[in-house]
C-alpha positions in Angstrom: -21.0 -40.5 60.8 -17.6 -42.2 58.7 -16.0 -40.4 56.3 -15.6 -42.6 52.6 -11.9 -43.0 51.5 -10.8 -39.3 50.1 -13.4 -37.2 50.9 -12.0 -35.5 53.7 -9.8 -32.9 51.7 -7.3 -30.5 53.5 -4.8 -27.3 52.3 -2.7 -25.0 53.6 -4.9 -22.1 54.4 -2.0 -19.6 54.7 -0.4 -18.3 57.4 -1.0 -15.9 60.5 1.6 -13.9 63.0 -0.3 -13.5 66.3 -1.2 -10.1 67.7 -2.6 -10.9 71.0 -6.0 -10.9 71.6 -6.7 -8.8 69.0 -8.2 -10.8 65.8 -6.2 -11.6 63.0 -8.3 -12.3 59.6 -7.3 -14.6 57.1 -8.7 -15.0 53.5 -9.2 -18.7 52.6 -10.3 -20.2 49.3 -12.9 -22.4 50.2 -14.9 -22.3 53.4 -18.0 -24.4 54.4 -19.9 -24.2 57.8 -18.3 -27.7 58.3 -14.6 -26.9 57.7 -12.2 -27.7 60.9 -9.2 -25.0 61.0 -6.1 -26.1 63.1 -3.1 -24.4 63.8 0.1 -25.5 63.8 3.3 -23.1 65.5 5.9 -22.3 63.3 7.9 -19.6 65.1 7.1 -18.6 69.0 7.2 -15.2 69.7 6.1 -12.9 72.2 4.8 -15.0 75.3 2.3 -17.7 74.2 -0.4 -19.3 76.9 -2.2 -22.0 75.1 -3.5 -21.8 71.4 -4.7 -20.2 68.5 -8.5 -20.7 68.5 -11.1 -19.6 65.2 -13.3 -16.3 66.5 -15.0 -16.2 63.8 -16.1 -17.6 60.3 -17.4 -15.3 57.7 -18.9 -17.8 54.4 -19.7 -15.0 52.5 -16.6 -13.6 52.6 -14.0 -16.5 53.4 -12.5 -15.0 56.1 -11.7 -16.7 59.2 -10.6 -15.1 62.5 -8.4 -16.1 64.4 -7.7 -15.2 68.2 -4.7 -15.5 70.7 -3.5 -15.6 74.1 -2.5 -11.3 74.8 1.5 -11.3 74.5 1.6 -14.0 71.9 2.8 -12.6 68.3 3.8 -16.0 67.1 3.6 -17.2 63.3 1.0 -20.1 62.7 0.5 -21.9 59.1 -3.6 -22.6 59.1 -4.5 -25.8 57.9 -8.4 -25.7 56.6 -10.2 -29.0 56.4 -13.7 -30.0 54.4 
């Protein structure tokens, strides 16, 4: 599979503050089944151990559920690729 020039779109969807192993939700403006979600560390907090991960994607409400390691209270930018 290849992408044509300009076919891949990205935008900064928002910023989350991790809450340990508790799911943090972020509502985004565009979310599709094929959307790729990436996280970029802004500020280290607590005890981060590994990377945040997408726990759930609700296409109807356009909400991403994010989880991190226990003790992680870091701040992350969330970037969505379409």
